[in-house]
C-alpha positions, 0 to 999 in steps of 0.5 A: 566473476560469473557468480558476482554477475549473476547476483547483480543480474538477479538484483537488477531483475528483482528491482525491475519486478518490484518497480513493475508491480508498483506501477501496476498497483498505482494504475489500479489505484488511479482506475478506482479513484476515477471510477469513484470520483471522476478524472479531474484531480482538482475535484478528486482527492483520491485521484490526487493521492494516487498521482502523488504516490505514482510520482513517489515511485518515480513513475514517468509522467507519460505512464501516469497520463496514460493510466488516467486516459485509459481509466477515463476512456473506457468503462472501469466499473468492473474494477473493485476493491476486495479484502481477504483475511486469513491465517498463515503458519503459526496463526499469523494474521494476514490481510490482502487488499486487492483491486480486481476485475474478477473476484472469482479469479482473485479469491481462487489464487489467494486461497491457493497460496494460503493452502500451499503455504500452510495457511487458511483463508478466513471469513470477511471480518474474522481478523480485521479487528486485529488491525487499526486502519491509519493514515500514513503520510511520508514527507521529505525531511527538508530541515523541518522542525519536528516540534513546530510541525507537530504543533501545526498538524495536531489540529488536523489529526496528527497522532504520532510523528516519526523521523529519520535523516530522509523522511518524516512519517505522520500517522493519523486516524482513518477519519482524519486522512482527508483533513491531513491530506488537505493540510499538507497540500495547503502548506505545500509540504513535499509529500512522498506518499500517503496511504491508508495502512492497516497497523497491527494492534499487537504483534507475534514474535517467532523464530527465524525459521518460522518467520521464513515460513510466514514470509514465503506465503506473504511473498507469494501473495504479493506476487499476484497482480490482483493483490495491492498490499499484504499486511500481517501481525508478525513482529 
């Protein structure tokens, strides 16, 4: 009984940790969006996306409003986006998208984790070519006809559409992200999230033991508060 309780407690804390990390990430997205385009969501598409993604994570409205107020009431010009690239165990390419007010601290932490887990931090641009940057939109699958949806969205840059019982995922080229966002908003389609993601153009297959080594590094990088998202080309 005690072991079952401990497992449940661990899962609960893990879920809360993941939620807290998600809220921190969204808060930084909101700060950067306001820094670049102001605090009015009506005239700031990136801020609208950040708010929409916050709702997708079930972030309470008062937390969203507080993040916006915090970003507009103080100078957030020291918050910046940085991408670090490196190789993990077995040559796996890893990209870390970060939002930080102290790049010196962030790069030191990222380098430490690469070194500790048999990886190596590389130079900017050394591995970016292994990934395609795409817009990825997740919408609720509310009895939507996929063929009709594809015909409606192809003119706005829909490259590929995938679906399951709960969600539909729409992929676009990086340059079509804005037009697809506007198209979905104008059609009043319920967007769960919209992100610019880095999709590997090829993947590397490893054994289960090797995968575990790589994922230890990925997990440690994801735990850093300055790291927003970690991408890799592991199959």
